[in-house]
Residue frames as a rotation matrix with the C-alpha (Angstrom) as fourth column:
LEU 1
-0.561 -0.825 -0.073 -128.25
-0.601 0.466 -0.650 -227.11
0.570 -0.321 -0.757 2.99
VAL 2
0.621 0.784 -0.003 -129.76
-0.627 0.499 0.598 -230.32
0.470 -0.369 0.802 4.41
ARG 3
-0.342 -0.717 0.607 -128.21
-0.927 0.365 -0.092 -232.41
-0.156 -0.594 -0.789 7.14
PRO 4
-0.134 0.289 -0.948 -128.34
-0.502 0.805 0.316 -236.10
0.854 0.518 0.037 6.20
ASP 5
0.896 0.441 0.047 -129.39
-0.297 0.519 0.802 -238.86
0.329 -0.733 0.596 8.57
GLY 6
0.693 -0.666 -0.276 -126.54
0.715 0.582 0.387 -239.60
-0.097 -0.466 0.880 10.94
GLY 7
0.308 -0.569 0.763 -124.98
0.482 -0.598 -0.641 -236.23
0.820 0.565 0.090 10.19
TRP 8
0.473 -0.162 0.866 -124.47
-0.690 -0.680 0.249 -235.34
0.549 -0.715 -0.433 13.84
TRP 9
0.446 -0.393 -0.804 -121.80
0.519 0.846 -0.126 -236.96
0.729 -0.361 0.581 16.03
ARG 10
0.663 -0.257 0.703 -120.54
-0.644 -0.674 0.362 -236.08
0.381 -0.693 -0.612 19.50
SER 11
-0.299 -0.866 -0.400 -117.31
-0.341 0.489 -0.803 -237.42
0.891 -0.104 -0.441 20.94
PRO 12
0.534 0.509 -0.675 -117.96
0.392 0.559 0.731 -239.77
0.749 -0.655 0.099 23.87
TYR 13
-0.306 -0.739 -0.601 -115.21
0.926 -0.084 -0.369 -237.88
0.222 -0.669 0.709 25.71
TYR 14
-0.754 0.080 0.652 -117.15
-0.031 -0.996 0.087 -234.63
0.656 0.046 0.753 25.57
ASP 15
-0.276 0.650 -0.708 -119.12
0.954 0.273 -0.121 -233.98
0.114 -0.709 -0.695 28.75
GLU 16
-0.721 0.103 0.685 -121.31
-0.034 -0.993 0.114 -230.98
0.692 0.059 0.719 29.35
ASP 17
-0.867 0.389 -0.311 -123.36
0.370 0.086 -0.925 -229.96
-0.333 -0.917 -0.218 32.34
GLY 18
-0.487 0.770 -0.413 -127.08
-0.545 -0.637 -0.545 -229.41
-0.683 -0.041 0.730 31.99
GLY 19
-0.403 0.314 0.860 -127.77
0.512 0.856 -0.072 -231.92
-0.758 0.411 -0.506 29.23
HIS 20
0.074 0.460 -0.885 -128.37
-0.440 -0.781 -0.443 -229.17
-0.895 0.422 0.145 26.70
LEU 21
-0.662 -0.407 -0.630 -126.98
-0.730 0.160 0.664 -231.16
-0.169 0.900 -0.403 23.79
GLU 22
-0.757 0.479 0.445 -129.64
0.369 0.875 -0.314 -233.78
-0.539 -0.073 -0.839 24.43
ARG 23
0.186 0.863 -0.469 -132.07
-0.025 -0.474 -0.880 -231.30
-0.982 0.175 -0.067 22.92
LEU 24
0.067 -0.238 -0.969 -130.18
-0.948 -0.317 0.012 -231.63
-0.310 0.918 -0.247 19.63
GLU 25
-0.779 -0.537 -0.322 -129.84
-0.605 0.779 0.163 -235.41
0.163 0.322 -0.933 19.76
ASN 26
-0.875 0.473 0.100 -132.87
0.362 0.778 -0.513 -236.95
-0.321 -0.413 -0.852 21.44
ASP 27
-0.816 0.571 0.094 -135.96
-0.239 -0.481 0.843 -236.49
0.527 0.665 0.529 19.28
SER 28
-0.173 0.780 -0.601 -138.19
0.708 0.523 0.475 -237.93
0.685 -0.344 -0.642 22.02
LEU 29
-0.671 -0.117 -0.732 -137.73
0.660 -0.543 -0.518 -234.80
-0.338 -0.831 0.442 24.16
ARG 30
0.419 0.908 -0.015 -140.50
0.832 -0.391 -0.392 -232.23
-0.362 0.152 -0.920 24.14
ASP 31
0.730 -0.208 -0.651 -137.98
-0.213 -0.974 0.072 -229.41
-0.650 0.086 -0.755 23.64
TYR 32
0.025 -0.703 0.711 -136.05
0.684 0.530 0.500 -231.25
-0.729 0.474 0.494 20.93
VAL 33
0.344 -0.020 -0.939 -134.60
-0.474 -0.867 -0.155 -228.82
-0.810 0.498 -0.308 18.36
LYS 34
0.546 -0.046 0.837 -134.57
0.561 0.761 -0.325 -230.42
-0.622 0.647 0.441 14.93
ALA 35
-0.575 -0.760 -0.304 -131.98
0.137 -0.456 0.879 -229.52
-0.807 0.464 0.366 12.31
ARG 36
0.553 0.831 0.051 -133.85
0.279 -0.128 -0.952 -227.76
-0.785 0.541 -0.303 9.53
PRO 37
0.178 -0.475 0.862 -132.77
0.983 0.043 -0.179 -227.03
0.047 0.879 0.474 5.94
LEU 38
0.321 -0.173 -0.931 -130.91
0.293 -0.917 0.272 -223.74
-0.900 -0.360 -0.243 5.63
ALA 39
0.918 -0.052 0.393 -130.28
0.361 -0.300 -0.883 -221.50
0.164 0.952 -0.257 2.66
PRO 40
-0.071 -0.997 0.044 -126.72
0.925 -0.082 -0.371 -220.29
0.373 0.014 0.928 2.08
GLY 41
-0.623 -0.250 0.741 -126.09
0.045 -0.958 -0.284 -217.31
0.781 -0.144 0.608 4.35
VAL 42
0.319 0.804 0.502 -128.78
-0.643 -0.206 0.737 -218.32
0.696 -0.558 0.452 6.88
GLY 43
0.985 0.086 0.148 -127.86
-0.171 0.580 0.797 -219.73
-0.017 -0.810 0.586 10.27
LEU 44
0.334 -0.917 0.217 -124.50
-0.464 0.041 0.885 -221.14
-0.820 -0.396 -0.412 11.27
ALA 45
-0.011 -0.333 0.943 -124.23
0.565 0.776 0.281 -223.68
-0.825 0.535 0.179 8.44
GLY 46
0.732 0.364 0.576 -125.35
0.681 -0.352 -0.642 -221.13
-0.031 0.862 -0.505 5.85
ASN 47
0.882 -0.453 -0.126 -122.81
-0.425 -0.883 0.200 -218.55
-0.202 -0.122 -0.972 7.02
LEU 48
0.067 -0.906 0.418 -119.94
-0.314 0.378 0.871 -221.01
-0.947 -0.190 -0.259 7.10
TRP 49
0.296 0.112 0.949 -120.96
0.731 0.612 -0.300 -222.32
-0.615 0.783 0.099 3.70
LEU 50
0.960 0.105 0.260 -120.70
0.254 -0.722 -0.643 -218.91
0.120 0.684 -0.720 2.07
GLU 51
0.676 -0.735 0.044 -117.45
-0.685 -0.606 0.405 -217.97
-0.271 -0.304 -0.913 3.76
GLU 52
-0.008 -0.757 0.654 -115.59
-0.348 0.615 0.708 -221.27
-0.937 -0.222 -0.268 3.62
ASP 53
0.479 0.205 0.854 -116.79
0.620 0.609 -0.494 -222.36
-0.621 0.766 0.165 0.20
GLU 54
0.983 -0.146 0.107 -115.56
-0.032 -0.720 -0.693 -219.16
0.178 0.678 -0.713 -1.42
SER 55
0.403 -0.883 0.241 -112.28
-0.851 -0.264 0.455 -219.36
-0.338 -0.389 -0.857 0.49
TYR 56
0.193 -0.277 0.941 -111.96
0.004 0.960 0.281 -223.06
-0.981 -0.050 0.186 -0.37
ASN 57
0.767 0.152 0.624 -112.38
0.595 0.198 -0.779 -222.48
-0.241 0.969 0.061 -4.09
ALA 58
0.883 -0.469 0.031 -109.98
-0.433 -0.837 -0.336 -219.54
0.183 0.283 -0.942 -4.04
HIS 59
0.187 -0.842 0.505 -107.31
-0.735 0.221 0.641 -221.59
-0.652 -0.491 -0.578 -2.33
ARG 60
0.380 0.013 0.925 -107.88
0.353 0.922 -0.158 -224.46
-0.855 0.387 0.346 -4.71
LEU 61
0.934 0.037 0.355 -107.42
0.350 -0.288 -0.891 -222.24
0.070 0.957 -0.282 -7.74
ALA 62
0.661 -0.713 0.234 -104.32
-0.668 -0.701 -0.248 -220.57
0.341 0.008 -0.940 -6.30
ALA 63
0.487 -0.454 -0.746 -102.92
0.359 0.883 -0.303 -223.81
0.796 -0.121 0.593 -4.87
ASP 64
0.180 -0.353 0.918 -102.35
-0.691 -0.710 -0.138 -221.92
0.700 -0.610 -0.371 -1.62
PRO 65
-0.484 -0.428 -0.763 -100.58
0.169 0.810 -0.561 -224.02
0.859 -0.400 -0.320 1.04
SER 66
-0.900 0.177 0.399 -102.59
-0.436 -0.395 -0.808 -222.26
0.014 -0.901 0.433 3.77
LEU 67
-0.115 0.894 -0.432 -105.53
-0.593 0.287 0.752 -224.44
0.797 0.343 0.497 2.73
SER 68
-0.333 -0.076 -0.940 -104.67
0.470 0.851 -0.236 -226.66
0.818 -0.520 -0.247 5.68
GLU 69
-0.999 -0.044 -0.002 -105.61
0.025 -0.535 -0.845 -223.86
0.037 -0.844 0.535 8.10
LEU 70
-0.227 0.968 -0.106 -109.09
0.891 0.251 0.378 -223.60
0.392 -0.009 -0.920 9.57
HIS 71
-0.697 0.115 0.707 -111.07
-0.188 -0.982 -0.027 -220.47
0.691 -0.152 0.706 10.30
TRP 72
-0.499 0.505 -0.705 -112.66
0.842 0.474 -0.257 -220.90
0.204 -0.722 -0.662 13.73
ARG 73
-0.458 0.455 0.763 -115.61
-0.071 -0.875 0.479 -218.56
0.886 0.165 0.434 14.23
SER 74
-0.980 0.199 0.011 -117.24
-0.020 -0.043 -0.999 -217.47
-0.198 -0.979 0.046 17.44
LEU 75
-0.520 0.848 0.101 -120.91
0.773 0.417 0.478 -218.45
0.364 0.327 -0.872 17.66
GLN 76
-0.203 0.483 -0.851 -121.96
0.761 -0.470 -0.448 -215.57
-0.617 -0.739 -0.272 19.90
PRO 77
-0.691 -0.048 -0.721 -121.63
-0.257 -0.917 0.307 -212.81
-0.676 0.397 0.621 17.24
ILE 78
-0.903 0.406 -0.142 -123.68
-0.006 0.318 0.948 -214.89
0.430 0.857 -0.285 14.81
ALA 79
-0.345 0.803 -0.485 -126.38
0.917 0.400 0.010 -215.42
0.202 -0.441 -0.874 17.43
ASP 80
-0.158 0.236 -0.959 -126.40
0.585 -0.760 -0.284 -211.70
-0.795 -0.606 -0.018 18.30
ASP 81
-0.969 -0.246 0.023 -126.49
0.158 -0.544 0.824 -210.47
-0.190 0.802 0.566 14.69
PRO 82
-0.274 0.937 -0.215 -129.85
-0.139 -0.260 -0.956 -208.71
-0.952 -0.232 0.202 14.21
ASP 83
-0.071 0.207 -0.976 -129.62
-0.967 -0.253 0.017 -209.14
-0.244 0.945 0.218 10.44
GLN 84
-0.901 -0.289 -0.323 -129.50
-0.359 0.915 0.184 -212.92
0.242 0.282 -0.928 10.77
ALA 85
0.167 0.950 -0.265 -132.59
-0.554 0.313 0.772 -215.10
0.816 0.017 0.578 10.68
PRO 86
0.202 -0.066 0.977 -133.07
-0.961 0.181 0.211 -216.78
-0.191 -0.981 -0.027 14.09
ASP 87
-0.135 -0.302 -0.944 -131.37
-0.396 0.889 -0.228 -220.17
0.908 0.343 -0.239 14.37
PRO 88
0.700 0.539 0.469 -132.93
-0.608 0.106 0.786 -222.08
0.374 -0.836 0.402 17.31
ARG 89
0.777 -0.445 -0.446 -129.93
0.490 0.871 -0.016 -224.41
0.395 -0.207 0.895 17.56
LEU 90
-0.030 -0.869 0.495 -127.36
0.154 -0.493 -0.856 -221.68
0.988 0.050 0.148 18.20
PRO 91
0.179 0.107 0.978 -128.57
-0.846 -0.491 0.209 -220.82
0.503 -0.864 0.003 21.74
VAL 92
0.980 0.184 0.073 -128.46
-0.196 0.859 0.473 -224.52
0.024 -0.478 0.878 22.60
PHE 93
0.436 -0.896 -0.084 -124.82
0.574 0.349 -0.741 -224.75
0.693 0.275 0.666 21.51
LEU 94
-0.170 -0.518 0.838 -123.94
-0.273 -0.793 -0.545 -221.70
0.947 -0.321 -0.007 23.58
LYS 95
0.527 0.434 0.731 -125.72
-0.816 0.017 0.578 -223.02
0.238 -0.901 0.363 26.68
ALA 96
0.979 -0.172 -0.106 -123.80
0.185 0.974 0.130 -226.29
0.080 -0.147 0.986 26.27
GLY 97
0.513 -0.830 -0.221 -120.51
-0.040 -0.280 0.959 -224.39
-0.858 -0.483 -0.177 26.39
ILE 98
-0.048 -0.491 0.870 -119.77
0.919 0.320 0.232 -224.69
-0.392 0.810 0.435 22.68
GLY 99
0.517 0.235 -0.823 -118.66
0.150 -0.972 -0.183 -221.32
-0.843 -0.029 -0.538 21.38
LEU 100
-0.278 -0.686 -0.672 -116.46
-0.687 -0.347 0.638 -222.02
-0.672 0.639 -0.375 18.36
ALA 101
0.565 0.453 0.690 -117.14
0.196 0.738 -0.645 -223.63
-0.801 0.500 0.328 14.98
ALA 102
-0.428 -0.693 -0.581 -115.20
-0.575 -0.287 0.766 -224.23
-0.697 0.662 -0.275 11.79
GLY 103
0.684 0.714 0.148 -116.61
-0.272 0.438 -0.857 -225.29
-0.677 0.546 0.494 8.45
VAL 104
-0.549 -0.835 0.042 -114.76
-0.333 0.264 0.905 -227.46
-0.767 0.483 -0.423 5.94
PRO 105
0.436 0.753 -0.493 -116.38
-0.765 0.023 -0.643 -227.72
-0.473 0.658 0.586 2.50
PHE 106
-0.503 -0.550 0.667 -115.99
-0.023 0.780 0.625 -230.72
-0.864 0.299 -0.405 0.21
ASN 107
0.327 0.535 -0.779 -116.73
-0.862 -0.169 -0.478 -231.44
-0.387 0.828 0.406 -3.42
VAL 108
-0.533 -0.438 0.724 -116.73
-0.191 0.896 0.402 -235.10
-0.824 0.076 -0.561 -4.51
ARG 109
-0.859 0.146 0.491 -117.57
0.506 0.393 0.768 -235.52
-0.081 0.908 -0.412 -8.20
GLY 110
-0.617 0.605 0.503 -120.01
-0.039 -0.662 0.748 -232.63
0.786 0.442 0.432 -8.01
PHE 111
0.419 0.708 -0.569 -121.52
0.608 0.247 0.755 -233.72
0.675 -0.662 -0.327 -4.68
ARG 112
-0.444 -0.602 0.663 -120.98
0.036 -0.751 -0.659 -230.64
0.895 -0.269 0.355 -2.51
GLY 113
0.683 0.639 -0.355 -121.41
0.420 0.054 0.906 -230.08
0.598 -0.768 -0.231 1.19
ILE 114
-0.054 -0.675 0.736 -119.76
-0.524 -0.608 -0.596 -228.85
0.850 -0.417 -0.321 4.35
VAL 115
0.218 0.005 -0.976 -118.60
0.713 0.682 0.163 -230.52
0.666 -0.732 0.145 7.58
ILE 116
0.361 -0.014 0.932 -118.84
-0.433 -0.888 0.154 -228.35
0.826 -0.459 -0.327 10.70
TYR 117
-0.177 -0.500 -0.848 -116.57
0.679 0.561 -0.473 -228.93
0.712 -0.660 0.240 13.67
PHE 118
0.693 0.465 0.551 -117.37
-0.111 -0.686 0.719 -227.49
0.712 -0.559 -0.424 17.10
ALA 119
-0.358 -0.817 -0.452 -115.16
0.547 0.209 -0.811 -226.62
0.757 -0.538 0.372 20.08
ARG 120
0.241 0.409 -0.880 -115.60
0.968 -0.169 0.187 -225.29
-0.073 -0.897 -0.436 23.60
SER 121
0.867 0.068 0.494 -115.68
0.116 -0.991 -0.068 -221.59
0.485 0.116 -0.867 24.23
GLY 122
0.758 -0.597 0.262 -112.29
-0.610 -0.508 0.607 -220.19
-0.229 -0.621 -0.750 25.19
THR 123
0.675 -0.555 0.486 -110.28
0.517 0.826 0.224 -222.99
-0.526 0.100 0.844 23.55
HIS 124
0.089 -0.734 -0.674 -106.93
-0.298 -0.665 0.685 -221.63
-0.950 0.140 -0.278 22.40
PRO 125
0.748 0.226 -0.625 -106.49
-0.640 -0.004 -0.768 -221.52
-0.176 0.974 0.142 18.60
LYS 126
-0.243 -0.919 -0.310 -103.12
-0.943 0.299 -0.148 -223.27
0.228 0.256 -0.939 18.86
THR 127
-0.559 0.129 0.819 -104.81
-0.392 0.829 -0.398 -226.18
-0.730 -0.544 -0.413 20.58
LEU 128
0.517 0.846 0.130 -107.34
-0.201 0.268 -0.942 -226.42
-0.832 0.461 0.308 17.76
MET 129
0.638 -0.319 -0.700 -104.75
-0.764 -0.149 -0.628 -226.13
0.096 0.936 -0.339 15.00
GLY 130
0.909 -0.371 0.189 -102.28
0.293 0.892 0.343 -228.53
-0.296 -0.257 0.920 16.55
GLU 131
0.120 -0.959 -0.255 -98.54
-0.081 -0.266 0.961 -228.52
-0.989 -0.095 -0.109 16.14
HIS 132
-0.856 -0.500 -0.135 -97.55
-0.106 -0.088 0.991 -227.56
-0.507 0.862 0.022 12.59
SER 133
-0.267 0.864 -0.426 -101.30
-0.933 -0.342 -0.110 -227.40
-0.241 0.368 0.898 11.81
TYR 134
-0.957 -0.127 -0.260 -101.47
-0.199 0.942 0.271 -231.20
0.211 0.311 -0.927 11.83
ASN 135
-0.615 0.788 0.025 -104.84
0.385 0.328 -0.862 -231.18
-0.688 -0.521 -0.506 13.60
ALA 136
0.011 0.609 -0.793 -106.26
-0.550 -0.659 -0.513 -228.78
-0.835 0.442 0.328 11.02
LEU 137
-0.513 -0.263 -0.817 -104.99
-0.850 0.292 0.439 -230.96
0.124 0.919 -0.373 8.19
PHE 138
-0.981 0.187 0.053 -106.49
0.166 0.947 -0.275 -234.00
-0.101 -0.261 -0.960 9.92
LEU 139
-0.282 0.936 -0.211 -109.89
0.131 -0.180 -0.975 -232.28
-0.951 -0.302 -0.072 10.18
ARG 140
-0.022 0.232 -0.973 -109.81
-0.882 -0.462 -0.090 -231.28
-0.470 0.856 0.215 6.50
SER 141
-0.795 -0.310 -0.522 -108.85
-0.534 0.767 0.357 -234.81
0.289 0.562 -0.775 5.46
SER 142
-0.821 0.557 0.128 -111.64
0.317 0.631 -0.708 -236.17
-0.475 -0.541 -0.694 7.66
ALA 143
-0.044 0.823 -0.566 -114.10
-0.370 -0.540 -0.756 -233.83
-0.928 0.176 0.328 5.94
ASP 144
-0.343 -0.142 -0.929 -113.00
-0.939 0.089 0.333 -235.18
0.036 0.986 -0.163 2.56
HIS 145
-0.986 -0.042 -0.160 -113.57
-0.035 0.998 -0.052 -238.72
0.162 -0.046 -0.986 3.81
ILE 146
-0.507 0.858 -0.080 -117.01
0.241 0.052 -0.969 -237.86
-0.828 -0.510 -0.233 5.22
GLY 147
-0.034 0.467 -0.884 -117.90
-0.752 -0.594 -0.285 -236.14
-0.658 0.655 0.371 1.96
ALA 148
-0.685 -0.280 -0.673 -116.85
-0.682 0.571 0.457 -239.21
0.257 0.772 -0.582 -0.02
VAL 149
-0.919 0.391 0.052 -119.06
0.319 0.813 -0.487 -241.43
-0.233 -0.431 -0.872 2.16
CYS 150
-0.170 0.891 -0.422 -122.01
-0.044 -0.434 -0.900 -239.08
-0.984 -0.134 0.113 1.69
ALA 151
-0.168 0.053 -0.984 -121.40
-0.932 -0.333 0.141 -238.91
-0.320 0.941 0.106 -2.06
LEU 152
-0.920 -0.240 -0.310 -121.34
-0.333 0.895 0.295 -242.71
0.207 0.375 -0.904 -2.20
ALA 153
-0.696 0.657 0.288 -124.68
-0.029 0.376 -0.926 -243.13
-0.717 -0.653 -0.243 -0.42
GLU 154
0.169 0.855 -0.489 -126.97
-0.622 -0.292 -0.726 -242.04
-0.764 0.428 0.483 -3.28
PRO 155
-0.117 -0.226 -0.967 -125.25
-0.937 0.349 0.032 -244.02
0.330 0.909 -0.253 -6.09
MET 156
-0.970 -0.243 0.022 -125.19
-0.233 0.895 -0.381 -247.05
0.073 -0.375 -0.924 -3.79
ARG 157
-0.395 0.902 0.174 -128.90
-0.205 0.098 -0.974 -246.68
-0.896 -0.420 0.146 -3.13
LYS 158
0.285 0.497 -0.820 -129.60
-0.889 -0.182 -0.419 -246.47
-0.357 0.849 0.390 -6.86
VAL 159
-0.542 -0.547 -0.638 -127.45
-0.725 0.688 0.026 -249.56
0.424 0.476 -0.770 -7.53
VAL 160
-0.922 0.238 0.305 -129.36
-0.045 0.717 -0.695 -251.54
-0.384 -0.655 -0.651 -4.88
VAL 161
-0.007 0.981 -0.195 -132.71
-0.416 -0.180 -0.891 -250.41
-0.909 0.075 0.409 -6.31
THR 162
0.092 -0.026 -0.995 -131.60
-0.996 0.019 -0.093 -251.29
0.021 0.999 -0.024 -9.85
LYS 163
-0.834 -0.461 -0.303 -130.43
-0.453 0.886 -0.103 -254.76
0.316 0.051 -0.947 -8.81
LYS 164
-0.681 0.659 0.318 -133.64
-0.017 0.420 -0.907 -255.41
-0.732 -0.624 -0.275 -6.92
THR 165
0.208 0.769 -0.604 -135.64
-0.708 -0.307 -0.636 -254.32
-0.675 0.560 0.481 -9.97
CYS 166
-0.225 -0.381 -0.897 -133.63
-0.910 0.412 0.053 -256.61
0.349 0.827 -0.440 -12.26
LEU 167
-0.985 -0.137 0.102 -134.05
-0.168 0.882 -0.440 -259.51
-0.030 -0.450 -0.892 -9.83
TYR 168
-0.305 0.948 0.096 -137.80
-0.230 0.024 -0.973 -258.89
-0.924 -0.319 0.211 -9.63
LYS 169
0.256 0.393 -0.883 -138.10
-0.929 -0.153 -0.337 -258.83
-0.268 0.907 0.326 -13.44
THR 170
-0.594 -0.558 -0.579 -136.05
-0.687 0.727 0.004 -262.03
0.418 0.400 -0.815 -13.74
LEU 171
-0.917 0.294 0.270 -138.16
0.008 0.689 -0.724 -263.83
-0.399 -0.662 -0.635 -11.13
ARG 172
-0.032 0.958 -0.286 -141.31
-0.508 -0.262 -0.820 -262.55
-0.861 0.120 0.495 -12.79
ARG 173
0.000 -0.030 -1.000 -140.24
-0.984 0.177 -0.006 -263.97
0.177 0.984 -0.029 -16.15
ILE 174
-0.909 -0.362 -0.207 -139.47
-0.313 0.920 -0.237 -267.32
0.276 -0.150 -0.949 -14.49
VAL 175
-0.623 0.746 0.233 -142.90
-0.072 0.243 -0.967 -267.36
-0.779 -0.620 -0.098 -12.81
ILE 176
0.168 0.702 -0.692 -144.63
-0.825 -0.284 -0.488 -266.56
-0.539 0.653 0.532 -16.11
LYS 177
-0.332 -0.369 -0.868 -142.77
-0.821 0.567 0.073 -269.38
0.465 0.737 -0.491 -17.88
LEU 178
-0.996 -0.016 0.086 -143.65
-0.063 0.818 -0.571 -271.81
-0.061 -0.575 -0.816 -15.11
GLU 179
-0.288 0.957 -0.028 -147.30
-0.320 -0.123 -0.939 -270.76
-0.903 -0.261 0.342 -15.27
ILE 180
0.143 0.297 -0.944 -147.34
-0.986 -0.038 -0.161 -271.28
-0.084 0.954 0.288 -19.04
ALA 181
-0.682 -0.471 -0.559 -145.69
-0.526 0.847 -0.071 -274.69
0.507 0.245 -0.826 -18.72
LEU 182
-0.883 0.405 0.239 -148.16
-0.002 0.505 -0.863 -275.69
-0.470 -0.762 -0.445 -16.00
ALA 183
-0.003 0.921 -0.390 -151.09
-0.657 -0.296 -0.694 -274.51
-0.754 0.254 0.606 -18.12
PHE 184
-0.092 -0.100 -0.991 -149.86
-0.930 0.364 0.049 -276.62
0.356 0.926 -0.126 -21.09
LYS 185
-0.933 -0.315 -0.175 -149.42
-0.229 0.893 -0.388 -279.62
0.279 -0.322 -0.905 -18.83
GLN 186
-0.593 0.785 0.180 -152.91
-0.135 0.123 -0.983 -279.25
-0.794 -0.607 0.034 -17.37
SER 187
0.130 0.641 -0.756 -154.37
-0.902 -0.241 -0.359 -278.83
-0.412 0.728 0.547 -20.87
ALA 188
-0.408 -0.354 -0.841 -152.64
-0.717 0.695 0.056 -281.99
0.565 0.626 -0.538 -22.09
THR 189
-0.990 0.055 0.130 -153.84
-0.054 0.701 -0.711 -283.92
-0.130 -0.711 -0.692 -19.03
ILE 190
-0.230 0.969 -0.087 -157.43
-0.432 -0.182 -0.883 -282.80
-0.872 -0.166 0.461 -19.58
GLY 191
0.087 0.217 -0.972 -157.22
-0.995 0.059 -0.075 -283.82
0.041 0.974 0.221 -23.25
ALA 192
-0.762 -0.428 -0.487 -155.91
-0.411 0.900 -0.148 -287.25
0.501 0.087 -0.861 -22.32
LEU 193
-0.820 0.517 0.246 -158.68
-0.056 0.355 -0.933 -287.70
-0.570 -0.779 -0.262 -19.77
LYS 194
0.050 0.876 -0.480 -161.30
-0.765 -0.275 -0.582 -286.80
-0.642 0.396 0.656 -22.38
ARG 195
-0.149 -0.158 -0.976 -159.90
-0.876 0.478 0.056 -289.31
0.458 0.864 -0.210 -24.87
THR 196
-0.965 -0.240 -0.106 -159.79
-0.158 0.854 -0.496 -292.05
0.209 -0.462 -0.862 -22.22
THR 197
-0.527 0.839 0.133 -163.40
-0.241 0.002 -0.971 -291.39
-0.815 -0.544 0.201 -21.18
SER 198
0.150 0.578 -0.802 -164.57
-0.949 -0.144 -0.281 -291.45
-0.278 0.804 0.526 -24.78
GLU 199
-0.484 -0.407 -0.775 -162.81
-0.642 0.767 -0.002 -294.74
0.595 0.496 -0.632 -25.43
GLN 200
-0.974 0.149 0.173 -164.35
-0.043 0.625 -0.780 -296.26
-0.224 -0.766 -0.602 -22.31
LYS 201
-0.159 0.974 -0.158 -167.85
-0.563 -0.221 -0.796 -295.21
-0.811 -0.038 0.584 -23.41
ASN 202
0.076 0.148 -0.986 -167.36
-0.980 0.196 -0.046 -296.76
0.186 0.969 0.160 -26.84
SER 203
-0.778 -0.452 -0.436 -166.22
-0.387 0.892 -0.235 -300.05
0.495 -0.014 -0.869 -25.35
THR 204
-0.853 0.486 0.189 -169.37
0.008 0.375 -0.927 -300.34
-0.521 -0.790 -0.324 -23.19
LEU 205
-0.228 0.807 -0.544 -171.90
-0.934 -0.340 -0.113 -299.83
-0.276 0.483 0.831 -26.01
PRO 206
0.193 0.350 0.916 -174.00
-0.137 0.935 -0.329 -303.05
-0.972 -0.062 0.229 -26.96
LYS 207
-0.829 -0.532 0.170 -173.07
0.043 0.243 0.969 -304.80
-0.557 0.811 -0.178 -30.14
ASP 208
-0.481 0.647 -0.592 -175.32
-0.875 -0.395 0.279 -304.50
-0.053 0.652 0.756 -33.20
ASN 209
-0.624 0.330 0.708 -178.13
-0.061 0.883 -0.465 -307.09
-0.779 -0.333 -0.531 -32.84
ARG 210
0.015 0.663 -0.749 -179.69
-0.908 -0.305 -0.287 -306.51
-0.419 0.684 0.597 -36.19
PRO 211
0.490 0.211 0.845 -180.91
-0.017 0.972 -0.233 -309.80
-0.871 0.100 0.480 -37.88
SER 212
-0.624 -0.750 -0.217 -178.74
-0.324 -0.004 0.946 -311.09
-0.711 0.661 -0.241 -40.66
ILE 213
0.511 0.786 -0.347 -180.37
-0.631 0.070 -0.772 -311.58
-0.583 0.614 0.532 -44.06
SER 214
-0.595 -0.667 0.448 -179.57
-0.169 0.649 0.742 -314.67
-0.786 0.365 -0.499 -46.07
ARG 215
-0.175 0.474 -0.863 -180.59
-0.983 -0.138 0.124 -315.50
-0.061 0.870 0.490 -49.55
ALA 216
0.483 0.451 0.751 -182.46
-0.383 0.880 -0.281 -318.74
-0.787 -0.152 0.598 -50.38
């Protein structure tokens, strides 16, 4: 699992004391904690990927209406699990007051990933789900939209590269044709100059002064 560029966003309305989240956002800090690739089952993203992806596929196959619900997990048990590989970002989340996370997987034409939402520790589940689970449905729909944007990025990049390559080849062919035409023009000019010089030399030669012979 690899977090793409721009894959982290914090609401401007979220304030936290201590500036701990700056360690996850500002790469100029000495104690900046970079998001590293994680294998499924490793770290927060890896755990949520295994759990939510299996649940997501099961609900999809069964067409279960509870798909709109989200499973909010506490971060503290994951951080305290001795069988888990250390995740240096988890302690930072906990120090910042973030204690809950929910993962929403997406699959857009084979491009798979997961969007992770975070919430403050102690937030009531009903607040997170919203009335009639509208907030949960909104978060799932948002994850689908984010997944679609991510899935579009690579094909778009390839289209841009292909168009630039085609444009370069077209311009190169035009340059080659212009160079050939210029070479022909220069060759014809040189040939004309040679003929003119030769004609001028012939016109400046002295006439034949040989004596004429007459018969008696």
